[in-house]
C-alpha positions as CSV (number, residue, x, y, z in Angstrom):
1,M,-2.7,-43.4,19.2
2,R,-2.2,-42.0,22.7
3,I,-2.9,-38.2,22.9
4,G,-2.0,-35.6,25.4
5,Y,-4.2,-32.4,25.2
6,L,-3.0,-29.2,26.9
7,E,-5.8,-26.7,27.6
8,C,-3.9,-23.4,28.0
9,F,-6.8,-21.1,28.8
10,S,-4.7,-19.4,31.5
11,G,-1.3,-20.0,29.8
12,I,1.4,-22.4,30.6
13,S,4.5,-22.3,32.8
14,G,7.0,-24.9,34.0
15,D,5.5,-25.3,37.4
16,M,2.0,-25.5,36.0
17,M,3.1,-28.3,33.6
18,L,4.7,-30.3,36.4
19,G,1.6,-30.0,38.6
20,A,-0.7,-31.1,35.8
21,L,1.4,-34.1,35.0
22,V,1.4,-35.2,38.7
23,D,-2.3,-34.7,38.9
24,A,-2.8,-36.7,35.8
25,G,-1.0,-39.7,37.3
26,V,2.8,-39.2,37.0
27,P,4.3,-40.3,40.3
28,F,5.7,-37.4,42.3
29,E,8.5,-39.7,43.3
30,L,9.6,-40.0,39.6
31,L,9.9,-36.2,39.3
32,A,11.6,-35.9,42.7
33,E,14.2,-38.5,41.7
34,T,14.7,-36.8,38.3
35,A,15.4,-33.5,40.1
36,A,17.8,-35.1,42.4
37,A,19.6,-36.9,39.5
38,L,20.5,-33.5,38.0
39,N,22.7,-32.8,41.0
40,V,22.1,-29.1,41.0
41,G,21.2,-28.6,44.6
42,A,17.4,-28.5,44.0
43,R,14.4,-30.5,45.1
44,L,10.7,-30.6,44.3
45,E,7.9,-30.0,46.7
46,M,4.2,-30.7,46.0
47,R,1.1,-29.2,47.6
48,K,-2.6,-29.2,47.0
49,V,-4.1,-25.8,46.3
50,S,-7.4,-24.3,45.1
51,R,-7.6,-22.0,42.1
52,G,-11.0,-20.5,41.4
53,S,-12.6,-23.2,43.6
54,L,-10.9,-26.0,41.6
55,A,-8.5,-28.4,43.2
56,A,-5.1,-28.5,41.7
57,I,-1.4,-29.5,42.3
58,K,1.2,-26.8,42.8
59,M,4.8,-27.8,42.3
60,D,7.8,-25.8,43.7
61,V,11.5,-26.0,43.0
62,I,13.4,-25.5,46.2
63,T,17.0,-24.5,46.1
64,G,19.4,-23.6,49.0
65,E,18.6,-19.9,48.5
66,N,14.8,-20.1,48.6
67,S,14.3,-23.0,51.0
68,E,13.5,-20.7,53.9
69,S,10.7,-19.0,52.0
70,S,7.2,-19.5,53.6
71,E,5.7,-19.6,50.2
72,P,8.4,-21.3,48.2
73,E,7.5,-19.9,44.8
74,H,10.3,-19.9,42.3
75,Q,12.0,-18.0,39.6
76,H,12.6,-20.3,36.7
77,D,13.3,-18.7,33.5
78,L,16.3,-17.3,31.8
79,G,16.1,-13.6,31.6
80,H,17.4,-10.9,29.3
81,S,21.0,-10.3,28.7
82,R,22.5,-7.5,30.8
83,E,25.7,-5.6,30.4
84,P,29.0,-7.6,30.3
85,H,30.3,-8.6,33.8
86,G,33.9,-7.8,32.8
87,D,34.7,-11.2,31.4
88,G,33.6,-10.5,27.8
89,H,30.5,-12.6,28.2
90,E,26.9,-11.4,28.3
91,H,24.9,-12.8,31.3
92,N,21.3,-13.4,31.4
93,H,19.6,-11.7,34.2
94,G,16.7,-13.9,35.4
95,H,13.8,-11.6,35.6
96,G,11.4,-14.3,36.6
97,H,9.0,-15.0,33.8
98,E,7.4,-17.6,36.0
99,D,6.1,-14.7,38.1
100,A,3.3,-14.7,35.6
101,H,1.8,-17.4,37.8
102,S,3.3,-16.6,41.2
103,S,4.3,-13.8,43.6
104,H,7.6,-14.3,45.3
105,E,10.7,-12.7,46.8
106,H,14.3,-13.7,47.0
107,T,16.8,-11.9,49.3
108,Q,20.1,-13.6,48.6
109,E,22.6,-12.7,45.9
110,Y,20.0,-12.2,43.2
111,H,17.0,-10.0,42.5
112,A,13.8,-10.0,44.4
113,H,10.8,-10.1,42.1
114,S,7.1,-9.4,42.6
115,H,4.2,-9.3,40.2
116,Q,1.4,-7.0,41.0
117,A,-1.3,-6.8,38.4
118,H,0.6,-6.5,35.2
119,E,3.8,-4.9,36.6
120,H,7.0,-6.8,37.2
121,S,9.0,-4.9,39.8
122,H,12.6,-5.5,40.8
123,E,14.0,-4.9,44.3
124,H,17.3,-5.8,45.9
125,G,17.7,-7.6,49.2
126,P,20.4,-6.9,51.8
127,A,23.0,-8.7,49.8
128,S,22.2,-7.1,46.5
129,H,25.5,-5.3,46.3
130,S,27.3,-8.6,45.7
131,H,25.0,-9.6,42.8
132,E,27.7,-8.8,40.2
133,H,29.6,-11.8,41.5
134,A,26.7,-14.3,41.5
135,M,27.4,-17.5,39.6
136,H,26.1,-18.1,36.1
137,R,25.9,-21.1,33.9
138,S,26.5,-21.2,30.2
139,L,24.4,-23.2,27.8
140,S,27.1,-25.7,27.3
141,T,27.4,-26.2,31.1
142,I,23.6,-26.8,31.4
143,L,23.7,-29.3,28.5
144,G,26.6,-31.0,30.3
145,I,24.5,-31.3,33.4
146,I,21.7,-32.9,31.5
147,E,24.0,-35.3,29.7
148,A,25.7,-36.4,32.9
149,A,22.5,-37.2,34.7
150,P,21.5,-40.9,34.9
151,L,18.3,-40.4,32.9
152,K,16.7,-42.0,29.8
153,D,18.3,-40.9,26.6
154,S,14.8,-39.9,25.3
155,V,14.4,-37.6,28.3
156,K,17.8,-36.1,27.8
157,R,17.2,-35.5,24.1
158,R,14.0,-33.6,24.7
159,A,15.4,-31.5,27.5
160,T,18.6,-30.7,25.5
161,R,16.4,-29.6,22.6
162,A,14.5,-27.2,24.8
163,F,17.6,-25.6,26.2
164,Q,19.1,-25.3,22.7
165,L,16.0,-23.5,21.6
166,L,16.1,-21.2,24.7
167,G,19.7,-20.4,23.9
168,E,19.1,-19.7,20.3
169,V,16.3,-17.2,20.9
170,E,18.3,-15.4,23.6
171,S,21.2,-15.2,21.2
172,A,19.0,-13.8,18.5
173,I,17.2,-11.3,20.8
174,H,20.4,-9.8,22.2
175,S,22.6,-10.2,19.1
176,I,25.3,-12.2,20.8
177,P,26.9,-15.6,20.0
178,I,25.1,-18.5,21.5
179,E,28.2,-19.6,23.4
180,K,28.1,-16.2,25.3
181,V,24.6,-16.7,26.5
182,H,24.7,-17.3,30.3
183,F,21.9,-18.0,32.7
184,H,21.6,-16.6,36.2
185,E,22.2,-19.4,38.6
186,V,18.9,-19.5,40.5
187,G,16.8,-19.0,37.4
188,A,18.8,-21.6,35.5
189,V,18.4,-24.2,38.3
190,D,14.6,-23.8,38.3
191,T,14.5,-23.9,34.5
192,I,16.7,-27.0,34.4
193,V,14.5,-28.8,36.9
194,D,11.2,-27.7,35.3
195,I,12.2,-28.7,31.7
196,V,14.0,-32.0,32.5
197,C,11.2,-33.1,34.9
198,S,8.6,-32.2,32.3
199,A,10.4,-34.3,29.8
200,A,10.5,-37.2,32.3
201,G,6.9,-36.9,33.2
202,C,5.7,-36.8,29.6
203,E,7.8,-39.8,28.9
204,A,6.1,-41.7,31.7
205,L,2.7,-41.0,30.3
206,G,3.6,-42.6,27.0
207,V,1.9,-40.0,24.9
208,D,2.4,-40.4,21.1
209,R,1.1,-36.9,20.1
210,W,0.8,-33.7,22.0
211,I,-1.9,-31.1,21.1
212,A,-2.6,-27.8,22.7
213,S,-5.4,-25.3,22.5
214,P,-4.7,-21.7,21.4
215,L,-2.5,-20.0,24.0
216,N,-3.7,-17.3,26.3
217,V,-0.4,-15.4,26.5
218,G,-1.8,-12.6,28.8
219,S,-1.3,-8.9,28.3
220,G,0.2,-5.8,29.9
221,T,3.9,-5.3,30.6
222,V,6.8,-6.6,32.6
223,T,9.5,-4.4,34.0
224,C,13.0,-5.7,34.1
225,A,16.6,-4.5,33.9
226,H,16.1,-3.6,30.3
227,G,13.1,-1.4,31.0
228,T,9.4,-2.1,30.5
229,L,8.7,-4.9,28.0
230,P,5.4,-6.0,26.5
231,V,3.7,-9.3,27.3
232,P,4.4,-11.8,25.9
233,A,8.1,-11.4,26.6
234,P,10.5,-11.4,23.6
235,A,11.9,-14.9,24.4
236,T,8.4,-16.3,24.8
237,L,7.2,-14.7,21.5
238,A,10.2,-16.1,19.6
239,L,9.8,-19.6,21.0
240,L,6.1,-19.7,20.1
241,G,6.7,-18.9,16.5
242,D,3.4,-19.1,14.6
243,A,1.4,-20.8,17.4
244,P,-2.2,-19.4,17.7
245,V,-2.3,-16.9,20.6
246,Y,-4.7,-14.5,22.2
247,A,-5.0,-12.4,25.4
248,A,-7.8,-12.6,27.9
249,G,-8.3,-11.9,31.6
250,A,-6.5,-9.6,34.0
251,P,-3.2,-8.2,32.6
252,M,-0.4,-10.6,33.5
253,E,2.2,-12.8,31.9
254,R,0.5,-16.2,31.4
255,V,2.9,-18.0,29.0
256,T,6.5,-18.0,30.2
257,P,9.7,-18.8,28.3
258,T,9.9,-22.2,30.1
259,G,6.3,-23.0,29.2
260,A,6.9,-22.0,25.6
261,A,10.1,-24.2,25.6
262,V,8.2,-27.2,26.9
263,L,5.6,-26.8,24.1
264,R,8.4,-26.7,21.5
265,M,10.2,-29.6,23.2
266,L,7.0,-31.7,22.8
267,D,6.5,-30.8,19.1
268,V,3.0,-29.6,20.0
269,T,0.4,-29.0,17.3
270,Y,-2.5,-26.7,17.9
271,G,-6.2,-27.3,17.5
272,T,-9.5,-28.1,19.2
273,L,-9.9,-31.1,21.4
274,P,-9.8,-34.2,19.2
275,A,-12.1,-37.2,19.4
276,M,-10.5,-39.2,22.2
277,R,-11.4,-41.4,25.2
278,V,-10.1,-39.5,28.2
279,E,-8.4,-41.8,30.7
280,A,-6.7,-39.2,33.0
281,R,-6.9,-35.5,33.7
282,G,-4.7,-33.2,35.7
283,Y,-4.8,-29.6,36.9
284,G,-1.5,-27.7,37.4
285,A,-1.7,-24.5,39.4
286,G,0.2,-21.2,38.9
287,G,1.3,-19.3,42.0
288,R,-1.3,-16.6,41.8
289,D,-5.0,-17.2,42.6
290,T,-6.9,-14.9,40.1
291,P,-10.5,-14.3,41.2
292,G,-13.1,-15.5,38.7
293,E,-10.6,-17.1,36.4
294,P,-8.8,-20.3,37.6
295,N,-5.0,-19.9,37.1
296,L,-4.6,-23.5,35.9
297,L,-3.3,-25.6,33.1
298,R,-5.4,-28.7,32.4
299,V,-4.0,-31.8,30.7
300,L,-6.1,-34.6,29.3
301,I,-4.6,-38.0,28.5
302,G,-6.3,-40.7,26.5
303,E,-6.7,-42.8,23.4
304,A,-7.8,-41.3,20.1
305,E,-10.8,-42.9,18.4
306,D,-9.4,-45.5,16.0
307,D,-11.1,-44.1,12.9
308,V,-10.3,-40.5,13.7
309,A,-6.7,-41.3,14.7
310,G,-6.2,-43.2,11.5
311,E,-7.7,-40.5,9.4
312,A,-5.7,-37.8,11.1
313,E,-2.4,-39.7,10.6
314,E,-3.2,-40.5,7.0
315,Y,-3.9,-36.8,6.1
316,S,-1.4,-35.2,8.5
317,E,1.0,-34.1,5.8
318,G,-1.8,-32.5,3.8
319,T,-3.4,-30.5,6.6
320,E,-2.9,-26.8,6.9
321,S,-4.7,-23.8,8.3
322,I,-7.0,-21.8,6.1
323,A,-8.6,-18.4,6.7
324,V,-12.3,-17.9,5.8
325,I,-13.5,-14.3,5.4
326,E,-17.2,-13.7,4.8
327,T,-19.4,-10.6,4.2
328,V,-23.0,-10.2,3.0
329,I,-23.7,-7.2,0.7
330,D,-27.0,-5.9,-0.6
331,D,-26.1,-2.6,-2.2
332,A,-23.3,-3.4,-4.7
333,T,-23.6,-4.0,-8.4
334,P,-22.6,-7.3,-10.0
335,Q,-19.8,-5.5,-11.9
336,L,-18.3,-4.2,-8.6
337,L,-18.4,-7.6,-7.0
338,A,-16.8,-9.2,-10.1
339,Y,-14.0,-6.6,-10.0
340,V,-13.4,-7.1,-6.3
341,S,-13.2,-10.8,-6.8
342,E,-10.4,-10.3,-9.3
343,L,-8.6,-8.0,-6.9
344,L,-8.8,-10.6,-4.1
345,L,-7.4,-13.3,-6.3
346,E,-4.6,-11.1,-7.5
347,A,-3.8,-10.3,-3.9
348,G,-3.2,-14.0,-3.2
349,A,-6.6,-15.4,-2.2
350,W,-6.9,-19.1,-2.9
351,D,-10.5,-18.8,-4.0
352,V,-13.4,-16.3,-4.0
353,Y,-17.0,-17.3,-4.5
354,R,-20.4,-15.5,-4.3
355,A,-23.8,-17.0,-3.3
356,P,-27.2,-15.4,-3.3
357,V,-28.8,-15.0,0.2
358,Q,-32.0,-13.7,1.6
359,M,-31.4,-10.9,4.1
360,K,-33.6,-9.2,6.7
361,K,-36.7,-7.3,5.5
362,G,-36.8,-9.6,2.4
363,R,-33.8,-8.0,0.7
364,A,-31.8,-10.1,-1.7
365,G,-28.1,-10.0,-1.1
366,V,-24.8,-11.7,-2.0
367,Q,-22.5,-13.5,0.4
368,V,-18.9,-13.1,-0.6
369,T,-16.6,-15.8,0.8
370,V,-12.8,-15.6,0.6
371,L,-10.4,-18.5,1.3
372,S,-6.8,-17.7,1.9
373,S,-3.6,-18.3,3.9
374,P,-4.0,-16.9,7.4
375,K,-1.0,-14.7,6.7
376,L,-3.1,-12.7,4.2
377,L,-6.1,-12.3,6.5
378,V,-5.4,-8.6,7.3
379,T,-4.6,-7.7,3.7
380,L,-7.7,-9.3,2.2
381,R,-9.9,-8.0,5.0
382,D,-8.8,-4.4,4.4
383,L,-9.2,-4.9,0.6
384,L,-12.9,-6.0,1.1
385,L,-13.6,-3.0,3.4
386,R,-11.9,-0.6,1.0
387,E,-13.3,-1.8,-2.3
388,T,-16.9,-2.9,-1.5
389,T,-19.8,-1.2,0.2
390,T,-19.8,-3.5,3.2
391,I,-19.1,-2.0,6.7
392,G,-18.4,-5.2,8.4
393,L,-17.3,-8.8,7.9
394,R,-16.5,-12.0,9.9
395,W,-13.6,-14.4,9.7
396,R,-12.4,-17.7,11.2
397,L,-9.6,-20.2,10.9
398,E,-10.3,-23.7,9.8
399,N,-8.4,-26.8,8.8
400,K,-7.8,-27.6,5.2
401,V,-6.9,-31.1,3.9
402,A,-5.7,-31.4,0.3
403,L,-4.5,-34.4,-1.6
404,E,-1.1,-34.3,-3.2
405,R,-1.3,-32.9,-6.7
406,E,1.0,-33.2,-9.7
407,F,0.9,-32.6,-13.4
408,V,1.6,-35.0,-16.3
409,E,1.3,-34.5,-20.0
410,A,-1.0,-36.5,-22.4
411,E,-0.3,-36.5,-26.1
412,T,-3.4,-35.7,-28.3
413,A,-3.9,-35.3,-32.1
414,W,-3.8,-31.5,-31.5
415,G,-0.8,-31.4,-29.2
416,K,0.1,-32.0,-25.5
417,V,-2.4,-31.4,-22.7
418,R,-1.5,-31.0,-19.1
419,I,-3.4,-33.3,-16.8
420,K,-3.8,-32.5,-13.1
421,V,-3.5,-35.7,-11.0
422,A,-4.5,-36.0,-7.3
423,R,-3.2,-38.9,-5.3
424,W,-4.1,-40.6,-2.0
425,P,-1.3,-40.7,0.5
426,S,-0.8,-44.4,-0.6
427,G,0.1,-43.1,-4.1
428,E,-3.1,-44.4,-5.7
429,V,-4.7,-41.9,-8.1
430,A,-7.8,-40.3,-6.6
431,N,-8.7,-38.0,-9.5
432,A,-7.4,-36.7,-12.8
433,S,-8.6,-33.8,-15.0
434,P,-7.2,-31.9,-18.0
435,E,-6.2,-28.3,-17.5
436,Y,-9.1,-26.1,-18.7
437,E,-7.0,-23.2,-20.1
438,V,-4.9,-25.6,-22.3
439,C,-8.0,-27.4,-23.6
440,R,-9.7,-24.1,-24.3
441,N,-6.8,-22.8,-26.3
442,I,-6.7,-26.0,-28.4
443,A,-10.4,-25.9,-29.0
444,H,-10.3,-22.2,-30.1
445,Q,-7.2,-22.8,-32.3
446,H,-8.6,-25.8,-34.1
447,G,-12.2,-24.9,-34.2
448,I,-13.4,-28.0,-32.4
449,P,-15.7,-28.5,-29.4
450,L,-14.1,-28.0,-26.0
451,K,-15.7,-31.2,-24.6
452,Q,-14.1,-33.2,-27.5
453,V,-10.6,-31.9,-26.5
454,M,-11.1,-32.7,-22.9
455,Q,-12.4,-36.2,-23.6
456,E,-9.5,-37.0,-25.9
457,A,-7.0,-35.7,-23.3
458,M,-8.5,-38.0,-20.7
459,R,-8.4,-41.0,-23.1
460,A,-4.8,-40.3,-23.9
461,Y,-3.9,-40.0,-20.2
462,A,-5.7,-43.3,-19.3
463,E,-3.8,-45.1,-22.1
464,K,-0.5,-43.7,-20.9
465,D,-1.2,-44.5,-17.3
466,R,-2.2,-48.1,-18.1
467,A,0.9,-48.6,-20.3
468,S,3.0,-47.3,-17.5
469,N,1.5,-49.6,-14.9
470,E,1.8,-52.7,-17.2
471,G,5.4,-51.9,-17.9
472,G,6.2,-51.4,-14.2
473,K,7.6,-48.0,-14.9
474,T,7.0,-45.0,-12.7
475,N,6.5,-41.6,-14.4
476,V,8.3,-38.6,-12.8
477,P,5.5,-36.0,-12.9
478,E,5.8,-32.3,-12.5
479,K,4.8,-31.3,-9.0
480,G,2.0,-28.8,-8.8
481,R,-0.1,-26.9,-6.3
């Protein structure tokens, strides 16, 4: 399996993605030809730069309006919908999310933008009075441009999906029909080139699976026509969904809507660097050089270790994130800890267990460990702090793999017993065990040993399973957790 790993320690934007792809071996000529094939009056330029003393590739989208700029940074992303322009349509006002990684100024019939620290300021150039008449492109127009381009169908499909996602989030954010979402011409051109060229570059690398690190989305605010907005911007946040995010470094916007759309377009999963043989690496630069923290996106391309890749593919459907919460207590009674364990389970924890530990100064303590869905992390954390005597705890996110489980019924002399059956992805039975509560009730009701009930239930299940296999019949079990 060929893997592409995106290290987003300083976020991700469209130009950073293109730079990383070229640095990793994608021919610049391929991306330049892709940009030209779109026929939107834009071309790509490549230059070598240094970010935090590390060499990287900086890619720029050059249009007719910004071609005279001495530092041809660009404004890619769709912006936020502004007031209607008199035609009954809402128009997106490109407020330059890509500025998170660049500092630039446009002085034609569109806004000039400049990032300083965490602020996103808007100024108008000499022709700003004519901005109301600037051209805009609707989502359907952009999709038509992509469809008409002489590119591979797989590239078109990916790029089309990215723009559909962009249109959907803008429609939801501004409560307007998707067909009324329009993109400002300059921002739309840059975004089209970034997304389509990213799709073409990723296609050229032949990657089977894309994985990304947790995303440094940045912090602070951006100021646009709609006022001061928090980072990450609403469109970015909507596109990222439940992706793992954090904020580090100087306040600035680090993940842009275009970057988020590229991640969604590639069906990225998130996690740590997998076991792989790295064959190529690339560094893509953002426009701003942030002292002490390289403003870069790194991509690693290589082959997964066969055993690890096979195992990951085999268990991919059963893998999910799990939150682990732990605290060590030395001044609570056993009764209190038992009570709190019940509360945690009632609140939705998957499991709670306690283990004796030796603490400092020779004190005996109890480590309480809670396993749950990450969505319940805050709820269960607060419950522990409120109900126990602890004044601190730790938590982490891990990966959980679970076999598919189902329930079948086995007929015994005392009635039916539910059997929990776990299966390998191939369908073969990995384990089977009778439900404790059912067996307990039967043992209590009939005055017989619990172990006898459980043994008889397993014997009955084994006979039923053997008869089913010999007869070529497939039982339709009741699915269980």
